[in-house]
C-alpha positions as CSV (number, residue, x, y, z in Angstrom):
1,M,-64.2,-45.5,31.6
2,L,-65.3,-42.8,34.0
3,L,-68.9,-43.7,33.4
4,S,-68.3,-47.2,34.6
5,A,-67.2,-45.7,38.0
6,V,-70.5,-43.9,38.4
7,I,-72.4,-47.1,37.4
8,L,-70.4,-49.1,40.0
9,G,-71.2,-46.5,42.6
10,I,-74.9,-46.2,41.9
11,F,-75.7,-49.9,41.8
12,G,-73.1,-50.8,44.4
13,S,-74.6,-48.4,46.9
14,L,-77.1,-51.1,47.7
15,H,-74.1,-53.1,48.9
16,C,-72.8,-50.0,50.7
17,V,-76.1,-49.6,52.7
18,G,-75.7,-53.2,53.8
19,M,-72.1,-53.0,54.8
20,C,-71.7,-49.3,55.9
21,G,-75.4,-48.7,56.8
22,P,-74.9,-49.4,60.5
23,I,-72.2,-46.7,60.6
24,A,-74.4,-44.3,58.7
25,F,-77.4,-44.9,61.0
26,L,-75.2,-44.2,64.0
27,L,-74.0,-40.8,62.8
28,P,-74.9,-38.2,65.5
29,L,-76.9,-36.0,63.2
30,D,-78.7,-32.9,64.5
31,R,-82.1,-34.0,63.2
32,K,-83.9,-30.9,64.7
33,H,-82.1,-28.5,62.3
34,P,-82.3,-29.5,58.6
35,A,-79.5,-27.1,57.5
36,K,-77.1,-28.4,60.1
37,K,-78.0,-32.0,59.3
38,L,-77.3,-31.4,55.6
39,L,-73.9,-29.9,56.5
40,Q,-73.0,-32.9,58.7
41,T,-74.1,-35.3,56.0
42,G,-72.0,-33.4,53.4
43,L,-68.9,-33.6,55.7
44,Y,-69.4,-37.3,56.0
45,H,-69.5,-37.8,52.3
46,L,-66.6,-35.4,51.7
47,G,-64.5,-37.6,54.0
48,R,-65.4,-40.7,52.1
49,L,-64.7,-39.1,48.8
50,L,-61.3,-37.9,50.0
51,S,-60.4,-41.5,51.1
52,Y,-61.5,-42.9,47.7
53,A,-59.6,-40.2,45.8
54,S,-56.5,-40.9,47.8
55,L,-56.8,-44.6,47.1
56,G,-57.2,-43.7,43.4
57,L,-53.9,-41.7,43.5
58,L,-52.2,-44.6,45.2
59,V,-53.2,-47.3,42.7
60,G,-52.8,-44.7,39.9
61,L,-49.1,-45.0,40.4
62,L,-49.3,-48.6,39.4
63,G,-51.7,-48.0,36.5
64,S,-49.7,-45.1,35.0
65,G,-46.6,-47.4,35.3
66,F,-48.4,-49.9,33.1
67,A,-49.3,-47.1,30.7
68,L,-45.7,-46.1,30.3
69,F,-44.9,-49.6,29.2
70,G,-47.7,-49.5,26.6
71,V,-49.8,-52.4,28.1
72,Q,-52.8,-50.3,29.1
73,Q,-55.2,-52.2,26.9
74,E,-53.9,-55.6,28.1
75,L,-54.3,-54.3,31.7
76,S,-57.9,-53.4,30.9
77,I,-58.6,-57.0,29.7
78,A,-56.9,-58.4,32.8
79,V,-59.0,-56.2,35.1
80,G,-62.2,-57.3,33.3
81,V,-61.2,-61.0,33.7
82,I,-60.5,-60.5,37.4
83,M,-64.0,-58.9,37.8
84,L,-65.6,-61.8,35.9
85,V,-63.8,-64.4,38.2
86,F,-65.2,-62.7,41.3
87,V,-68.7,-62.8,39.8
88,L,-68.6,-66.3,38.4
89,I,-66.9,-67.8,41.5
90,P,-68.8,-66.5,44.5
91,K,-66.5,-68.2,46.9
92,L,-63.8,-65.7,45.8
93,N,-66.0,-62.7,46.8
94,P,-63.7,-60.0,48.0
95,D,-65.9,-59.4,51.0
96,R,-64.9,-62.8,52.2
97,M,-61.2,-62.1,52.1
98,Q,-59.5,-62.7,55.4
99,F,-56.7,-60.3,56.5
100,N,-53.9,-61.3,58.7
101,G,-51.0,-59.7,60.4
102,K,-50.6,-56.0,60.0
103,L,-53.5,-55.7,57.5
104,W,-55.9,-57.2,60.0
105,S,-54.5,-55.1,62.8
106,L,-55.0,-51.9,60.6
107,A,-58.6,-52.8,59.8
108,G,-59.2,-53.4,63.5
109,N,-57.7,-50.1,64.4
110,I,-59.9,-48.3,61.8
111,R,-63.0,-49.9,63.3
112,N,-62.0,-49.0,66.8
113,K,-61.3,-45.4,65.8
114,L,-64.7,-45.3,64.0
115,G,-66.4,-46.4,67.2
116,Q,-64.6,-43.6,69.2
117,E,-65.5,-40.9,66.7
118,L,-69.2,-42.0,66.5
119,K,-69.5,-41.2,70.2
120,K,-68.5,-37.5,69.6
121,K,-70.6,-34.7,68.3
122,K,-68.0,-32.3,67.2
123,P,-68.1,-30.7,63.7
124,E,-65.0,-32.6,62.5
125,T,-66.6,-35.9,63.7
126,F,-68.6,-36.4,60.5
127,F,-65.6,-35.7,58.3
128,L,-63.3,-38.1,60.2
129,V,-66.0,-40.8,60.2
130,G,-66.3,-40.5,56.5
131,V,-62.5,-40.7,56.0
132,L,-62.3,-43.8,58.1
133,N,-65.4,-45.3,56.5
134,G,-63.8,-45.0,53.1
135,L,-60.7,-46.9,54.3
136,L,-62.6,-49.9,55.6
137,P,-62.1,-53.2,53.6
138,C,-65.0,-53.6,51.1
139,G,-65.4,-55.9,48.1
140,L,-67.1,-53.2,46.1
141,V,-64.3,-50.7,46.7
142,Y,-61.9,-53.4,45.5
143,M,-63.8,-53.6,42.3
144,A,-63.6,-49.9,41.8
145,V,-59.8,-50.0,42.6
146,F,-59.4,-52.5,39.8
147,G,-61.1,-50.1,37.5
148,A,-59.0,-47.2,38.6
149,I,-55.8,-49.2,38.0
150,A,-56.9,-49.6,34.3
151,T,-56.9,-45.8,33.8
152,A,-54.0,-44.1,32.1
153,S,-53.0,-41.5,34.6
154,L,-52.9,-40.5,38.3
155,L,-55.6,-37.8,37.7
156,E,-57.9,-40.3,36.0
157,S,-57.4,-42.9,38.6
158,S,-58.2,-40.5,41.4
159,L,-61.2,-39.1,39.5
160,Y,-62.4,-42.7,38.8
161,M,-62.5,-43.4,42.5
162,M,-64.1,-40.1,43.4
163,L,-66.9,-40.7,40.8
164,F,-67.4,-44.1,42.2
165,G,-68.0,-42.5,45.6
166,I,-70.3,-39.8,44.1
167,G,-72.4,-42.7,42.7
168,T,-73.0,-44.0,46.2
169,I,-74.1,-40.7,47.7
170,P,-77.9,-40.6,46.8
171,L,-78.8,-44.0,48.4
172,M,-76.4,-43.6,51.3
173,T,-77.8,-40.1,52.0
174,T,-81.4,-41.5,52.0
175,A,-80.2,-44.2,54.4
176,I,-78.6,-41.7,56.7
177,W,-81.6,-39.4,56.8
178,L,-84.3,-42.1,57.2
179,G,-82.3,-44.4,59.4
180,T,-83.4,-47.3,57.4
181,I,-84.1,-48.0,53.7
182,L,-86.2,-50.5,51.7
183,N,-87.8,-53.6,53.2
184,Q,-85.5,-56.6,53.5
185,N,-87.1,-58.6,50.8
186,L,-86.9,-55.8,48.2
187,R,-83.3,-55.0,49.2
188,K,-82.3,-58.7,48.7
189,R,-83.8,-58.6,45.2
190,L,-82.0,-55.4,44.3
191,V,-78.7,-56.7,45.7
192,R,-78.9,-59.5,43.2
193,L,-78.4,-56.9,40.5
194,I,-74.9,-56.2,41.7
195,P,-73.3,-59.3,40.2
196,I,-75.1,-58.5,36.9
197,M,-73.8,-54.9,37.0
198,T,-70.3,-56.1,37.8
199,F,-70.5,-58.6,34.9
200,A,-71.5,-55.9,32.5
201,V,-68.7,-53.5,33.6
202,A,-66.2,-56.4,33.4
203,C,-67.2,-57.1,29.8
204,W,-66.9,-53.3,29.2
205,F,-63.3,-53.4,30.4
206,I,-62.5,-56.4,28.2
207,I,-64.1,-54.9,25.1
208,R,-62.2,-51.7,25.7
209,G,-58.9,-53.5,26.0
210,L,-59.5,-55.4,22.7
211,G,-59.0,-52.1,20.8
212,L,-61.9,-52.6,18.3
213,E,-61.8,-49.0,17.3
214,I,-65.3,-48.4,18.5
215,P,-65.6,-44.7,19.6
216,F,-65.9,-44.2,23.4
217,L,-66.2,-48.0,23.9
218,S,-63.1,-49.7,22.5
219,P,-60.4,-47.2,21.4
220,G,-57.8,-48.3,18.8
221,E,-54.1,-48.1,19.0
222,N,-53.9,-44.3,18.3
223,V,-56.0,-43.5,21.4
224,A,-53.9,-45.9,23.4
225,V,-50.7,-44.1,22.3
226,Q,-52.3,-40.8,23.4
227,Q,-53.0,-42.3,26.8
228,V,-49.4,-43.3,27.2
229,G,-48.4,-39.8,26.3
230,A,-50.7,-38.4,28.9
231,A,-49.2,-40.8,31.5
232,I,-45.7,-39.6,30.6
233,N,-46.8,-36.0,30.9
234,C,-48.2,-36.7,34.4
235,H,-44.7,-37.8,35.4
């Protein structure tokens, strides 16, 4: 389960560079001092990871609730099916979701705050930009959130989202430091791998939920019972 989070992050970072790249490129890094630039980049990533981990805790409340009712495996299948729907029906791509009312206003406020922070060069700027960046609406993050819901406890859910964020760090760091990454044609080709990766992870979730008693891939009922016990202990 946790491995799928890293896979989502690594392959999905191609998507991140496209969606969040402009924010990363505008970070006011001190490019004359490598040590300071490394610290600033680290603070930015730390802010993103904190946001992802917080989202994991939030959705973990829902996931652990399902675990308490013993429907964790059914939930895993449902999450896999939802992922497949997004892959097979492009028109339902989460990135195309339109927000309205308070949600739209919140997203707008986050973007405005990001713009304000990017104009500053204070030490906390990079951390705050990372936090706000992690809260922006993003289809890939939605996929990771679905995966986090399918975990059995608050801790696992938060860790799932954090590992997802860690998976995006290598490519995002390269983009931040170079200011650009990959030529457009190559990037388009690589981005096409994202639906394939999402499809594979979706099938992974479905197989896991079927309880085929395959070690580390599709746990049987005994493991599911242990997960429910872990969720109860977390409460």
